C-alpha positions in Angstrom: 0.0 0.0 0.1 1.3 3.3 -1.0 2.4 5.7 1.8 0.7 3.6 4.6 -2.5 4.9 3.5 -5.5 3.7 5.4 -8.1 1.7 3.5 -11.2 -0.2 4.1 -12.4 -3.2 2.1 -16.1 -4.5 1.5 -16.8 -7.7 -0.1 -19.7 -9.5 -1.6 -18.0 -13.0 -2.6 -17.4 -11.9 -6.0 -15.6 -8.5 -5.8 -13.9 -6.5 -3.0 -14.5 -2.8 -3.0 -11.5 -0.8 -1.4 -12.1 2.6 0.0 -9.1 4.9 0.9 -10.6 7.8 3.0 -7.5 9.9 2.7 -7.8 9.8 -1.2 -11.6 10.7 -1.3 -12.5 14.3 -2.3 -16.1 13.9 -1.4 -17.3 14.3 -4.9 -20.5 12.6 -3.9 -20.6 10.8 -7.2 -20.7 7.5 -5.4 -23.7 8.0 -3.2 -25.7 10.0 -5.7 -25.2 7.2 -8.3 -25.9 4.2 -6.2 -27.2 5.1 -2.6 -28.3 1.5 -2.1 -24.6 0.7 -1.9 -22.9 3.9 -0.9 -24.8 5.8 1.9 -22.9 8.3 4.0 -25.6 8.5 6.6 -25.3 4.8 7.5 -22.5 2.9 9.4 -20.7 1.1 7.8 -21.4 3.5 4.8 -20.8 1.0 2.3 -23.3 -2.0 2.0 -21.8 -4.3 -0.6 -25.1 -6.4 -0.7 -27.1 -3.4 -1.9 -26.8 -4.0 -5.7 -25.4 -6.3 -8.1 -21.7 -6.7 -8.8 -22.0 -5.1 -12.2 -23.8 -2.1 -10.7 -21.1 -1.6 -8.1 -18.4 -2.0 -10.6 -20.0 0.7 -12.8 -20.3 3.1 -10.0 -16.9 2.5 -8.6 -15.3 3.2 -12.0 -16.9 6.9 -11.9 -15.1 7.7 -8.7 -13.0 10.9 -9.8 -10.4 10.6 -7.1 -9.7 6.8 -7.2 -10.6 6.5 -3.6 -13.0 3.8 -4.5 -11.7 0.8 -6.4 -12.4 -3.0 -6.6 -10.8 -6.3 -7.6 -12.3 -9.6 -8.6 -11.8 -11.9 -5.6 -10.8 -14.7 -7.9 -7.9 -12.6 -9.2 -6.8 -10.9 -5.9 -5.9 -7.3 -5.4 -3.3 -6.0 -7.8 -2.4 -2.4 -8.9 -2.8 -2.3 -12.7 -1.5 0.7 -14.8 -4.0 1.8 -17.2 -3.4 2.0 -21.1 -4.2 5.6 -21.8 -2.8 9.0 -22.7 -2.5 11.4 -19.6 -5.1 14.0 -19.2 -5.3 16.9 -17.0 -9.0 18.3 -16.0 -9.4 21.5 -13.9 -12.8 21.0 -12.1 -15.1 23.9 -11.3 -14.1 25.2 -7.8 -12.5 21.8 -7.0 -9.2 19.9 -7.5 -7.1 19.3 -10.5 -7.7 15.7 -11.8 -4.9 13.8 -13.6 -5.9 10.8 -15.4 -3.4 8.0 -16.4 -0.2 6.5 -15.0 2.0 9.1 -13.3 4.7 9.4 -10.5 4.5 12.1 -7.8 7.8 13.0 -6.3 7.4 14.6 -2.8 9.9 17.2 -1.1 12.1 14.4 0.3 12.5 12.8 -3.1 10.1 9.9 -2.4 8.1 8.7 -5.4 4.7 7.4 -5.5 3.1 5.7 -8.6 -0.5 6.6 -9.2 -3.0 5.1 -11.7 -6.3 6.0 -13.1 -7.2 9.3 -11.3 -5.2 11.4 -9.1 -6.8 14.5 -7.6 -4.5 17.4 -6.7 -5.4 20.2 -4.3 -6.0 23.5 -6.0 -7.5 25.5 -3.1 -4.5 25.3 -0.6 -6.5 24.0 2.4 -5.8 20.2 2.0 -4.3 18.4 5.0 -3.1 15.8 2.6 -1.1 18.0 0.2 -0.4 17.8 -2.7 -3.6 15.6 -3.0 -7.1 16.8 -2.4 -9.0 15.8 0.6 -12.2 17.7 -0.1 -11.3 20.7 2.0 -12.3 23.0 -0.9 -16.0 22.1 0.1 -15.5 23.2 3.7 -13.8 26.5 2.9 -16.3 27.2 -0.1 -13.4 27.4 -2.6 -14.2 29.6 -5.4 -11.8 29.6 -8.5 -11.2 33.1 -10.0 
């Protein structure tokens, strides 16, 4: 696991959904798209039995920060590079999203490999810099 990042797992027997709370930017796409599985008002907030495996996979793939991921239990967990060109997206009043395989070098020279989507802080308020932690919502960040 990269940088000793906390993660929680939820399995339905076919797949395991992995949630990395420190990576979550609170876009709300998960629960707005599949409240039967992802419900922030319940504990635990993920009910893996709430929908079909296909529905869960489809929703997890929409996670803009990569905080939600999954693996098929028969294959085991593996970090897969994506086969795509890199793309940088500046979101309205939110983070900078970088899609694709990248390496992030910190101030001590340590390198983290990131795949799929990486959300970088744009507002300056994140407690997980250089990554977004959703603080832009708390401070009502407005891009100029």
